[in-house]
N, C-alpha and C positions, 0 to 999 in steps of 0.2 A: 575265728580269723581275725587278726588286728585289722580293723577297717579305717585305719589312718595313715594318711600318705603326705608326703611333701607336696607333690604335684599330682593333679589329676587331668588326663587328657580325653577329650570327647571326640571321637572319630578315629577310626581304623584305617583310613585311605592314607597315601603318601605325607599330606601336610600333617596328620596326627602323629604317625609313625616317626617323621623327621623330628619332631619336637620331643617326642618320647626318647629318642636316641641321644638327642643332645642333652636331655635332662638326666638320663642315666649315666652317660659318661662322666658327668658333673659330681655323681655319687648321690642323686636323690632317689627317694623311694616314690615310684612312680605307679598308678594304676591307669589303664587305659580302657575306656567304654567304646563298645562298638555294638550298634543295634542289630546288626546282622550276625550270623554265625561265623561269618567271614566277611571282608570287605567286598562289595560287589558294584560299587560306584563308579566314577570318572577314573580312579586310580588303576583299574584293572580294564578299563575300555578305551585304552589309548595305544598309541605306536610303541610306547616304551623307549622314547627318545629322550636323552640328555642332549639338550640342543642350544649351545651357549651362541651359535652363529646367529640365531634368531634375535638376540638381545643387544639393544643399544650399548655402545661402549660405556665404562664408567662403573657406577654402582650395579647395574643390572647384569652387565657381562661378569664381572668380578663374583657376583652372587653365584651366577650359573657356573663359573669355573670351581668355586669353592664346593658346590653342591656335586659337580662331577667327580672331584677328589674323595668325597664322602661316599659316593656311589661305589668307586672303585674300592673302598677300604672294607664296606660292609658287605659288598658281594664276595670279595675274598675271604672273609671271616665267616659269612653265613653258607657260603658254598652255592649261590645261584649264579647263572650265567649273565655275563656281561660281555660285550664285545665293543671294544674301541675302533669302531668301522669306520668313522669319519662321515662326511656327507658331501654331495656332489650335485651343485645346481647347473643344470644343464641350459645352453641358449641356442635356440635354433631362428632366431629373428634378431633383425640389427638393433631393436629396441632393447631387447633382452640382454644382448651382449654389452650394449652401451650402460645399462645398469650395472652390470658386473665390473666393467672397467672403472666406472665412476665410484663404485664400492672400494676398489682396490686403491684408487687415488684419495679418496676421502678419508679412509681409515689406515693410510700407510703407517702412521705413528701410533696406531693403537693395537691392542693386544692380540687380536686376530691372527690365527695362523692359517693365512690362506695362500694359494697359488692359483693364478688364472691360467689353465691349461688350454692349449691349442686344441681343436678338434682331433688332429693326429695323435694327440697323447691321451685323450679321454679313454679310448677301448683298452688301453693297458690297466686302466684303473678298475672298470666295471666292463664285464662281457656282456651286459644286456642292454647297453645304452644303445638306441637306435642311431646310425651313423649318418642315413641319409639327412641331409640339411643341417647337420650339426656345425654349430660355428664355434663352440667352445664351451668349457665349464669352469666353475669356481670350485675348487677342491678346498675343503675346510678340514683340519686336523683334530678338531675338539670335541666332535660329536660321538655319543656312546650309545649303545642300544642295550636295554633289558628286555626280558619277556615279563611284561607287567603283572601276568597272572602268577605267574611263578614268584616273582620279587615279593610283592605285596602279601602273598601267602607266607612266604619263609620270613621275613624280617620279624613279625612280631613273635614267632616262636624262638627264633635267635635272641632276640631281646630277653625273654624269659629265661632261656638257658645260660646266657651270658653276663646278664645283668640284673636278673630278678625282676624283671617287669611284671606286675600283676595284670592279667588279661581278664577282661569282663565282656566277652563276646556274648549277642544276645540281650544287652541290656540297654535300654533306652534312659538316658539322662532326662528326666522330667522336670527337675528344679535345680537352681544352684543358687543357696542362700548361704555364703561362706560363714562358717567352716564347713558347712553340711552340702554334700552333693547326693542327689536323690535320684535313685532309678525306681521302677515298680516292685523291685524285690529287696533292694538294699539301700541302706544310707551309709554314706563315707564322709570322713571328715579330711579336708584337704587346706593346704595354706595358700595354694595357688592354683588356678584351673586354666587351661588352653582349650578353647572350643574350635575344633578343626571339623566342622559338621558339613562341609562342602556345600552343596546346593540345597541343603535342608535351612531356610531362613525361618520355618514357621515354629519349630518346637522350641527353640531357647531364643530369647531377646528379639522377638519379631519387631517391636515397635522402634528398635534401634535399627534395624535393616530399612523400615519405612522411609528414613531419613536420607537414605542413599538412593540412587538409582541402580540399583542391584537388579540383575536379570538373569535368566539362565540361558544357555546356549546348548542345543542338541547337535549333535553331530552323527553322520552316518559312516559306518565303517564296514569293512569285509576282510575275512581271511581267506586265501586261495593257495592252492597246490599247483605248480607248473607240471606240465607233461613230463618233462624230463628235470631231475634236480639240476639246481644252479645256484652258485652263491653270486649274488648281486653285487657284492663288495660294498661300498659305501651307500647308506641312505640316499636316494635319489628323488629328485625333484626337478621342476623345470620353470617356465615363466610365470605361471600362476602363482607359485609360492613366493616370487619377489614382492609381491603386493599384499602380502599376508603378515609379515613379521616387521616388527619395529626397526631392526637393523638397517633394512633397505628404505626406510620411509625417508630418510635425509637426502636420498638420491634425487637430484632436479631432473634426471631423466625418467624417472618413474611415470609421471602423468602420460607420457606418450605411450608407453606400454598399457598402463591402466586402460586408455582411451580405445586402444586398438582392440583389447580385449572386449571391452563393453560392446564395440560395434561388431565383433564377430560372433558373441553369443551373450544375451541377457541373463542366460541361465547361471553362469558362472558367479556373477555377483548377487542375484536374487537369492541363490542358494549359498553362497559364501563358500563356493567350491574351490579348494586349491589341493593338489594331489602330491602326496607323498608316498613313496615306495619302500617299507621297511621289510626286515626278515628276521624271524626268529632263530632260536638254536636247533629247532627241527626242521629248518629249511623252508618252513611255511612264509607266505608272504602275507604282510600286513599292509591294507591298501585302504585310505580314505583321503580326505574327509569333506564335509559340508558344515555348514554352520546357520542354525536357526534360532532366533532370539524370541524369548517368550518367559513371562513368570509362570504360565501353566503350560507344560511341555506335551506336544501332541505326541500319542503313543505310536502313531502309525508311519512307517518309513516309506518314502517315496521312491519307487523304482527307478523313475526318469532320473532321479539324481545319482543314483547309484551306477546307472547306463552313461551318465555324462562323466562321471569319475573315471570309469573303466576306458570310455572312448579317449578321454585326456592322457590316461596312462598311456596308452597305445602310441601316442606321439612321441615319447621319448623311450620307452622300453620295449624290447622286444623278449617275449616271455613265450611266445608259442600258445598252444591251448591251455588254458586255465580252468581248473575246477574250482568253484566256489564251495568252501565247505561251513562256512558261518558268515552270518549277517547278524550286525548289532548296531545299537545306537547308545551313546554316551551322553551324559548330561553334566556340565560342569558351571558353576557360579561366575558371573562375569559383570564387572564394574566399568563401564565404558569410560577410556580415557585414564584409567589407573591401572598399576601393575600387581596390586594387592589392595586388599581391603582389611585393616588392622583395627578393632574396636575394643575400647575399655568400659564396657557397661557397668561394672562395679569394681571396687577396689580388688586388685589381684586376680581380676578375670579379665582374660584376653581373647577376643575372638579373631581368628585368622582364616580369612577365605579369600574368594575372588583373585586367584593366581590367573586368572585369564586363559586357561588352557595350557599353562607352563608349569604346572605343579611337580612334574617329574624333574623339570630341568631347575627348579628354584626352590624346591621345599627345604633340602638341607641346609643352603646357605642362609635362607630367611629364619630357620629355626635356630642356626647358629647364632646369629644376631639377636633373636629375641632372649635367648638363654645366657649370652655372654655377661649380662650385667647383674645376673644373680649371685 
């Protein structure tokens, strides 16, 4: 085999796949290395949400919307499920409604595609929303859902068939000294390398990560099946989510909401809990999550955290009896105060990581920017 390429990608998660996709579309010969036999990291352990509503207006929202466009294109071409099902932020307290109203005023000239619905109109959008005490809901048109496990397994093989991507699953890249890229089994030559290795800071360029306050975030999630089949409609969330995403951080009414939740329960902030309810193509419910930060991640999940997630879910969604079929945790890299970390440790080597839990939302748009100048 000819082991020379234009571009080598390290990492088979969504960040690596997005960079491979953009490079292949520009006609480059690309090899992708993934240490596992298939990707099992954060890219398959999430909700599968493309979530522009969480991004601040301008660069980040635009990047998210371009990513959404690429998701639709590649899903249609590769044949995996995507649902442009929208999102719905629910308000049950005056402070939550105040944040939603302020969001609409604050961003009325921006590109968000949102409508503030009265409580009487919410039920027509989602049949599972708890109506008791509901004050209203912010319906956003821009959110989509994929089943992350299906999408991340399908995309690399589609890229092989459509563009000739060279896949090297089960190969750990141990050294990059361009033009050489070495694994334990092979040596390749490449003109350029993108290192998209997620929460692995230790294998390649560890001293470069030491210069930044990079950490890891562990989240707890679960999958459940309702007693009776139901379509939830939009991805659902409520007040806790308003203090999680950057798009709402500019709202001056947010601190009052924050203070009330802190007084209600220290569990939410201590465990970084905000609750989203998603649904995959099989009708299964994806529920989460929590956020625990540390460079060394504890492998043990906390059942009281899962209980708190499910308890809060019951305040805004009526789902009947749920059978939990899976529990898991995911780990993603995080750089506090930043939307991504892009390093250039050597000439023609680019490290791309720390998309702060928004990899599904932002990766295609970010990769498009990185490959645009080549």
